[in-house]
VOGU-3710 file (C-alpha; in Angstrom, 3 decimals, decimal comma):
1> mkptefvkvn> 84,711/119,056/97,075  86,277/117,915/93,995  88,998/114,870/94,266  92,086/117,445/93,299  91,190/119,877/95,714  91,175/116,960/97,879  94,459/115,353/97,265  95,842/119,049/97,225  94,533/120,181/100,547  95,334/116,787/102,079
11> sqfwgdhlrs> 99,168/116,754/100,874  99,874/120,171/102,029  97,983/119,750/105,420  99,032/116,502/106,245  102,676/117,377/104,442  103,569/120,573/107,458  101,538/118,637/110,487  103,937/115,478/110,412  106,665/117,288/109,624  106,484/120,037/112,392
21> vsehlpgshs> 105,654/116,724/114,969  108,587/115,083/113,801  111,133/118,149/113,860  109,793/119,229/117,330  108,723/116,284/119,746  111,347/113,610/119,251  114,160/116,328/119,907  112,547/118,913/122,817  110,033/116,128/124,659  111,893/112,705/124,301
31> selpgllvyp> 111,924/111,950/127,685  108,222/112,891/128,087  107,293/110,656/125,167  106,068/106,830/126,137  107,928/105,430/123,384  109,354/105,848/119,879  107,193/107,893/118,013  106,694/106,160/114,389  104,890/107,965/110,830  102,758/106,733/108,514
41> rimvltetpd> 104,641/106,086/104,935  102,071/106,195/102,295  98,852/109,028/101,639  96,183/107,105/99,966  93,385/109,356/98,430  90,028/107,562/97,721  87,512/108,682/95,706  84,021/107,322/95,576  81,123/108,858/93,638  80,047/110,343/97,066
51> wnilelvgvs> 82,207/110,786/99,039  86,401/111,592/99,338  88,831/109,543/101,542  92,001/109,361/103,262  94,217/106,898/104,784  97,219/106,984/105,864  98,917/103,451/105,782  102,626/102,169/106,196  105,019/102,897/109,485  108,102/104,843/109,008
61> reyrslevkr> 110,588/105,480/112,207  111,516/108,762/110,308  108,989/111,145/108,894  109,482/111,349/105,103  107,738/113,068/102,549  104,649/110,975/102,215  104,183/109,103/99,299  100,696/110,298/97,277  98,273/107,242/95,729  95,450/108,056/94,074
71> qkaasvdqyf> 92,405/105,472/93,333  88,833/104,901/93,133  86,012/102,611/95,281  82,479/102,037/94,417  81,182/103,497/97,428  82,002/104,234/101,129  80,756/101,156/101,806  83,215/99,220/99,540  86,303/100,861/101,157  85,423/99,632/104,488
81> gsaqsstsea> 84,677/96,582/103,290  80,521/97,027/104,213  77,990/95,515/102,346  75,662/98,348/101,241  72,572/98,299/102,969  69,798/100,804/102,962  68,536/99,887/106,386  70,269/101,615/109,640  71,631/98,774/111,163  75,486/98,797/111,789
91> vailsdesvv> 77,682/97,979/114,483  78,492/101,756/114,470  76,059/104,540/113,520  78,100/107,705/112,078  76,599/111,469/112,700  78,170/114,810/112,784  81,694/114,574/113,366  82,605/111,079/114,112  86,209/110,426/115,784  86,936/106,990/116,619
101> kdatiaserg> 90,125/106,237/118,306  92,359/103,255/120,008  89,672/101,460/119,379  88,143/98,325/117,842  85,018/98,141/115,752  83,755/94,633/115,467  80,640/92,001/114,704  80,304/89,855/117,364  81,983/86,825/115,296  84,618/88,962/114,273
111> rsaldttipa> 85,179/89,716/118,120  85,321/86,269/118,725  87,544/85,165/116,076  90,095/87,553/117,572  90,119/85,971/120,556  90,222/82,243/119,155  92,384/82,790/116,090  95,354/85,997/116,954  96,183/86,450/120,392  98,552/89,166/119,416
121> aqsligtelv> 95,136/91,230/118,469  94,161/91,664/122,306  96,511/94,491/123,156  95,003/96,305/120,342  91,556/96,126/121,339  91,230/99,591/123,383  87,481/100,710/123,338  85,284/98,392/121,762  82,468/99,036/119,935  80,782/95,028/118,880
131> gsadkllqfa> 77,345/94,565/117,501  75,334/91,134/116,038  74,830/93,216/112,871  77,978/92,234/109,992  77,800/96,002/108,881  80,549/97,718/110,973  79,820/101,272/109,868  76,489/103,311/108,645  77,596/106,701/107,077  75,492/109,695/106,142
141> pgnyssferv> 75,855/112,842/104,399  77,297/115,660/106,569  79,932/113,121/108,296  83,276/113,485/109,200  84,183/110,377/110,583  87,993/109,536/111,576  89,461/106,349/112,458  92,700/106,525/114,144  94,396/103,289/115,017  91,458/101,870/114,920
151> llvssadssv> 91,015/97,698/114,237  88,316/96,663/111,885  86,824/93,227/112,253  84,173/92,195/109,869  82,315/88,640/109,416  80,331/86,543/106,842  79,595/83,339/107,986  82,475/81,909/109,987  85,263/84,073/107,875  86,807/87,272/108,785
161> rihwtflaia> 88,524/90,342/107,249  90,853/92,245/109,706  92,255/95,818/108,949  93,851/98,315/111,526  93,896/101,801/110,357  97,001/103,948/111,152  94,645/106,925/110,155  91,491/107,019/107,719  88,904/109,928/107,456  85,765/110,099/105,461
171> ihrsepadky> 84,208/113,162/104,300  81,280/113,537/102,194  82,020/115,177/98,607  79,204/118,053/99,291  81,314/119,308/101,958  83,965/122,262/100,698  87,621/122,427/100,820  87,447/125,312/103,740  85,365/123,717/105,744  87,364/120,047/105,245
181> ldylqrlvsa> 90,511/122,308/106,177  88,905/123,461/109,391  87,756/120,282/110,717  91,239/118,762/110,185  92,708/121,685/112,515  90,167/120,915/115,306  91,271/117,559/114,811  95,030/117,596/115,402  94,191/120,441/118,092  92,256/118,459/120,319
191> aphldpvgtl> 94,852/115,397/120,374  97,001/115,869/123,596  100,218/117,060/122,975  102,147/114,184/123,115  99,707/111,636/121,019  99,801/113,538/117,962  97,329/112,418/115,364  98,977/110,601/112,569  101,251/109,117/114,622  101,715/105,698/116,825
201> svprgeveqv> 104,316/105,422/120,128  105,828/101,753/120,011  108,392/100,669/123,185  111,856/101,628/122,782  114,653/98,500/122,560  113,468/95,058/121,279  110,467/97,239/119,166  112,512/100,043/118,177  115,341/97,207/116,961  112,405/95,544/114,712
211> lkgapfasty> 111,653/99,004/113,307  115,358/99,411/112,196  115,352/96,219/110,390  115,358/96,186/106,427  112,617/93,203/106,286  110,200/95,390/108,169  110,792/98,362/106,000  110,492/96,562/102,866  107,033/95,464/103,599  105,743/99,189/102,549
221> lmhgipettv> 107,773/98,851/99,555  106,809/95,993/97,115  107,361/98,045/93,848  110,983/98,537/95,025  111,510/94,969/95,178  110,627/93,339/91,804  113,019/90,663/91,175  112,159/89,433/94,698  111,021/85,612/94,720  108,640/84,459/97,233
231> geflnqhedi> 111,062/81,994/98,862  113,250/85,511/99,291  110,340/87,191/100,664  109,559/84,847/103,568  112,975/84,435/104,279  113,054/87,911/105,189  109,712/88,451/106,796  109,561/84,669/109,139  110,068/86,128/112,422  107,308/88,733/111,151
241> llsafdatrl> 104,548/86,324/110,725  105,696/83,639/112,846  105,122/86,662/116,229  102,160/87,699/114,263  100,046/84,671/113,916  101,645/82,851/117,582  103,072/79,931/115,486  106,634/77,767/115,706  107,238/76,914/112,515  106,843/78,179/108,971
251> iqepflewrd> 107,077/75,921/105,905  108,322/77,606/103,223  107,023/77,249/99,599  105,515/73,511/100,819  105,935/71,256/96,830  103,145/68,956/97,888  102,624/66,403/94,782  98,597/64,810/94,678  98,993/61,502/95,954  95,162/60,485/95,920
261> gtsgadeiai> 95,014/60,860/92,093  92,254/63,598/92,297  94,576/66,474/90,530  93,871/68,220/87,866  95,377/67,063/84,366  97,395/69,169/84,042  98,653/69,622/87,845  101,095/67,959/89,787  101,273/69,393/93,386  100,310/71,808/95,567
271> npdfilerad> 102,485/75,011/96,484  100,801/77,326/98,948  103,006/80,117/99,674  103,364/79,394/103,593  102,208/77,065/106,423  102,670/77,785/109,914  102,463/75,513/112,389  101,513/76,807/116,179  102,390/75,750/119,518  98,859/73,760/120,151
281> gshiigdlkl> 99,469/71,703/116,524  97,106/73,762/114,918  98,112/74,520/110,924  97,398/77,958/108,842  98,072/77,589/105,066  98,479/81,141/103,452  99,062/82,627/100,609  100,360/86,473/99,473  99,270/88,618/96,816  102,219/90,135/95,899
291> plletatvtk> 103,946/90,515/92,441  106,720/88,496/93,222  108,426/85,879/91,462  107,460/82,293/91,306  109,729/79,917/93,132  108,277/77,097/91,511  105,876/75,711/89,486  102,712/73,422/89,514  102,042/72,470/86,422  104,282/70,331/83,396
301> ggkkrrrsft> 106,661/72,050/81,703  105,960/75,240/83,235  108,246/78,198/83,625  109,070/81,132/86,620  106,635/83,458/86,294  105,761/86,879/87,811  102,596/87,148/89,667  99,877/89,192/88,068  96,285/89,124/89,630  93,126/90,519/87,864
311> apvpdglaql> 90,741/89,782/90,972  93,080/89,052/94,051  90,971/87,641/96,856  88,227/85,468/94,741  91,089/84,131/92,957  93,128/83,961/96,201  90,155/82,157/98,288  89,225/79,872/95,485  93,213/78,896/95,590  93,064/78,832/99,236
321> ahyeeyfqsp> 89,757/76,380/99,039  91,980/74,006/96,897  94,844/73,781/99,419  92,272/72,550/101,625  91,077/69,972/99,315  94,614/68,328/98,992  94,569/68,137/103,099  90,893/65,906/102,853  92,862/63,295/101,427  94,929/60,756/103,699
331> enrafakaky> 97,434/59,712/101,437  97,672/63,695/101,019  97,923/64,161/104,255  100,719/60,910/105,337  102,779/62,486/102,046  102,791/66,003/104,045  103,473/64,446/107,073  106,859/62,362/105,600  108,163/65,356/103,304  107,637/68,029/105,575
341> gievsdprkl> 106,792/66,490/109,353  103,220/68,060/109,650  100,129/66,344/110,394  97,484/69,124/108,728  93,865/68,539/109,088  91,317/71,371/109,002  93,629/74,286/108,440  92,871/77,672/108,626  93,199/79,688/105,327  94,731/82,928/105,335
351> lvigsqenvd> 94,753/85,688/102,425  97,438/88,366/103,132  96,495/91,180/100,986  98,410/94,538/100,271  97,298/97,335/102,080  95,416/99,098/99,584  93,795/96,194/98,360  89,929/97,140/98,470  87,979/93,812/99,361  84,434/94,313/97,331
361> ptefeeaars> 81,982/93,213/100,982  80,187/90,987/98,018  83,102/89,139/96,800  83,437/88,758/100,476  80,295/87,677/101,365  79,550/85,689/98,492  83,258/83,812/99,354  82,038/83,230/102,910  79,117/81,245/101,800  81,097/78,778/99,560
371> ipsfeivdyd> 84,439/78,483/101,391  84,260/77,870/104,849  86,290/80,005/107,068  89,053/82,012/106,184  90,741/84,792/107,481  91,586/88,374/105,313  94,654/90,360/106,387  96,092/93,013/105,293  100,181/93,736/105,657  99,489/97,295/107,608
381> silrlylaak> 97,699/94,782/110,129  100,168/91,814/109,960  103,044/94,277/110,750  100,698/96,320/113,786  100,367/92,834/114,924  103,947/91,889/115,110  104,614/95,108/116,938  102,076/94,672/119,555  103,041/90,573/119,615  107,106/92,253/120,796
391> s> 105,708/95,042/123,238
//
């Protein structure tokens, strides 16, 4: 199936399906539904040399026509964050028509990291597929593989990448459009009437109010907030970060001057986007990869500028390692305590990326060898963790 056919088939099918669900279930079966139905916001269609991939991302309280985004990836393995390998060893070996729903696919190290670092993830675990291999998924020609509300947790050394899928489907490009459409019809027809494919049911009450909030919705409309600074964004989304990572305090954009004389010639301070303080006294130092305006400058004579990223993941991880270096110095730690009241040592490193950002598995593995113990989480996953914490 050509990429143009893939776009046409999915745009028509998912638009009709989700519109029909929204017009029927919430009204006529409201009392039978386990909670409020929410819908995806964006349809991302990815073309690789051998595969077509659909992923629905975002969360909306009401059905709206899906925004369509097209992109390319080097391979299906790259898209799903698995290193390319000729070996069949993988946590999940996919064959024929594979459907994975309400589950977690994780390496053993990745699964262990969920227990120790992200308590809110426990309610999302569902069916567990856990294995010793670092590679999560093994695809084969002829596959029709769908992942509905699945948590993918890959690892490299002591670092992890967490990605929650609302719905993702991978189909080999050799498959014709009519056969793919038949597959979609079977997939939708096999789902329980009150749990349609491409939707998520969340508890009413507090979570429902959360979904009404502008800060939550704006997370999926990054292109609509071009003049927002990092500080303004954090003000709006503080509760999301606190709840998702089980933290008690958020320090926004701490401006920490070097006190040990080891800074570069042009650098006067580090300025991470945020530091989260948890109840156990540990800390998470994090950076957002968003096209936001910088609030401050850490260079002499610098001016406020808009962020742009040519290599968001490698550059972001290198920056986090630089922040970690700052806290290795007793003089710098003492200064941070005096200025912000935080005693930081051995902080976790968190890189938050856009939901459509592909993480090249080779770059991930190379970074893990030189930068120990970091976490990469996308926005969809953070907001799903937030909803789980509020449920």
